C-alpha positions, 0 to 999 in steps of 0.5 A: 500500500502506498501512502499519499501525502499532499504537501502545501507551501508557498514560494515566490513566483520566480521560483516555481519553475525551478522548484518543479524542475528540481523536484523532478530531477531529484526523483520525487515524481518517480512512481507516483503522482506529482504536480505543481500548481502555480501561485498563490500556493504551490501544491506538491502531491507525493506518493512517498513516505519520507519525501515531505521532509526531503522537499522541505530540506531541498526547498530550504537549500534552493531558496538560500541564495534568495534568503541571503540576498534579502538579508543583504538588501535589508542591511543596505537600508539606513532605517529598519524596523525590528520585532520578535515573537515566540516561535514554537518548533516541533516538540514545543521548543521555544525559539524566536521569530525575528523580523527586520524590514523596511518599506521595500523588504522584510527579512525573517530569521528563527533563533534560539535567543531573544537577546543580543546573541540573536544578532552576534553575526549581524553587521547592520548599523543603521537607525533602528525603529522598534518597541522598547524591549531591552535589546533594542534600547541598548542598540549601539546606533541611533534608535527610534521608538515605534510610533504606535508604541508611543501612542499606546503609552500616551493613551494609557497615561491619559487614563492615569488616576493622577490628574497631572499624569493624565493631563500630560498623557492626553497632551502627548496622545493628541500631539502624536 
């Protein structure tokens, strides 16, 4: 009995033909049904037990040059926004999904750490726009707190029990 799997992943349109050719060249289509459907999502149907992980591994290899090119494009920007969010891997292992981006491009990476170790290999030295998380406050170059975070803080202060603090918060909220 052959086990059938349907694996779905999204890839940039410029990689669709490359992915299809390489999957066929690597023998993923031998002996079973195989098809790749174009944007916005690519569907790959495989009749093999362990081929899903192979597709994931190969896709990671195939997009690595594009991933590195995106990182380099982000690093060329003088101003980038940065944020992080929890990212749970298999077995519930907590890692962190970091994003650094601007109006043209966004670079994502998953890292075990939510501290400066996540950036030990990064060489970008531009102006950082972020929330007020400690890693960002200690940025060695210029730093701008994200406007939405400042507005939220001002709204909170505007509701403060102390009338002087509330007045100051309302003023800041109205100015922002």
